[in-house]
Every structure is written in C-alpha cells, then in structure tokens.
C-alpha positions, 0 to 999 in steps of 0.5 A: 043125147049128143051133148050128153055124149060130148060132156063125157068126153070131156069129162074123160080127157080132162087137162089133168089127165091128158097132161104128158107124163113129163109134166107130171113129176109125182106120177113119174117119180111113182111108177119109177118106184113101183117098176123098180121095186118089180124089177128088184123083186124079179132080180133076187127072187124069180122064184117068189115061193121062197120069199112067200115061206120065210115071210110065213115062218117070220111071223110063225117061227118053225120051232121042231122040238120033236125033230131035236128029241135025241139032241135034247136028251143028249145035252144037259138041262143048261141053256148056256150049253144049250147054246154053245151047242148050237153056234158049233154046230151052225156056223155062219152061212149067208142064205146066198151061200146056203140056198142061192137066196138075197133071204131065207127062213130055215127049217130046223131040219134044213138048218141041219141037213145045211150044217150051217146057217145064219142068226135065225137058223141059229136061233130055231134050232137053240129054241127048239131045244131049250123048249124040247127040255122044257128050259124057259127062253125068250125068241127076240128080233131087232131090225139086223138080228134074231136071238134067243134070250133066257134067264141069266143071259147078259146080251150086248151088241147086236143082242142088247135086248134094248133094241128089240122090236119083237119078242115072244116068251111062248105066250104070243108076240109083244112088238114095240119101238127098240130102246136103242137104234144102231142104224151104222151097224144095221147098215153094216150088217146089211151089207155085209149079209145081202150085198156083199155075198151077192152074184155079180150078175145079180148086183150088175141087174140091180144097178140098172134096174136102178139107173133104169128108175132114175131115168123113168123118174128125172127123165125131163131133167136128163133130157135137158142136161144132154141137150145142154152138154150138146151144145156146149161140146158143139160150140167151138173157142174162137181164134183170138190170132190176128192175121199177119 
C-alpha cells in the first residue's frame, strides 16, 4: 500500500513537471502570450459586451430596411445615388471618436444618431437602403474594409473586389482567400484606424503589458544580460601611468 502511494507521488513529481520555469522556454513563452492577450483585452475592452455584440453583428450584419424606409422613399432608384447619400450622411469617424471603443460594429439606428461612422456604418446604411428599395447589392468584407458592391460599380484600391474574403448577396455568405493581398495598405489602415486615435493612457498600458510579457518570456536572458552589464560596469580601467 505504501509502495503504491510512493509510486503515485513519484509519477506526480516527474523530472519534467518539476523543472523550473526558467528551463522551460516553450511553456514560459506560451504563458507570456496568454498574459499579453488577457491584458490587451482588459485594456481595450474593460466591458467586453461591445466586443461580443460587434462580433455577432460582423457575422450577422444588422441590416434594417424598416429604419430607413422614409429615406429610401425620398431617394431615386439608383444605387450610385444611394451610395453618395450614405457617404454624405456618414462622414468618417472612428470607433474611438464616436463610441470610445477599439472597434465597434454599429446598427443603422446608431449610425444615424451618431451622424458619422466608419466603413461598416456606411456599408450597413447603404445596404439597408438598397434592400428597402429592392435593388441588388453585395456586402463585401476584406481584411481591412467593409463596403457595398452593386452591378456596374467598379471598385478600386481598398474596395477592389479582388481583396474580398467574404461576401453576401442575400443568399448566404461566401468566403475564400483573396486574389490580392495588399499587406502594406492593410497595416497602414489598421494603424490609422486603431492606433492613432487611441487615448494615450491606453497606449501606455498596452506598451507596459508588452514589456511585462517580454520580461516573462525572456527573463532568464534578461537576467543574464543584467548580470553581464553589472560586471562590465563594475570593472574599473587600470591605470597605465608609472609613479614618479
């Protein structure tokens, strides 16, 4: 009986499980990534509800033709005119500017009340009006943009159909790899949208979290570097002058 207990205890305290964290770089770096993700989420979304709602709306766009029925009646049956109206009605504003959020997917009602928005807001308004008027359209997603396509429209730049990763023409979603992947444009757009308007306090907190995660992931190396720097700084150069 005692021997069985001893064997069980030995199995639980195997050499692999008892190795110090400093000698397990994979585990240490994995923990650092988890800590960084949790910290970033807490900084960007202290209240996670807007993120959850936005993700739901991303996959189920909140089209609302009833909310724009009066607008649709006043506009001509021309998709070009509808798109031009949406652009005038939704001057570009980031989610930081309007909602104090890193990213937020608004409804049509929220967009009209805010008097501005980003590409998602404009696209949802345009698609809702076109749906209310019974005009054909396709809602397109790329890695950095959301827009509405329609027959006869020739999109270029960030609205090039070749950059599409998902689209919906009313019969369900299609998804696939883009034919064109403008990485430089994507990075620039994300920085302009997410980072530049971000409050300075949150930028500082994100940077602190990154430094903390780096310290956790590479702290044995940092400790050795610190010891080496201390030894180098403690060495005084010997005098080469001879006494007279």
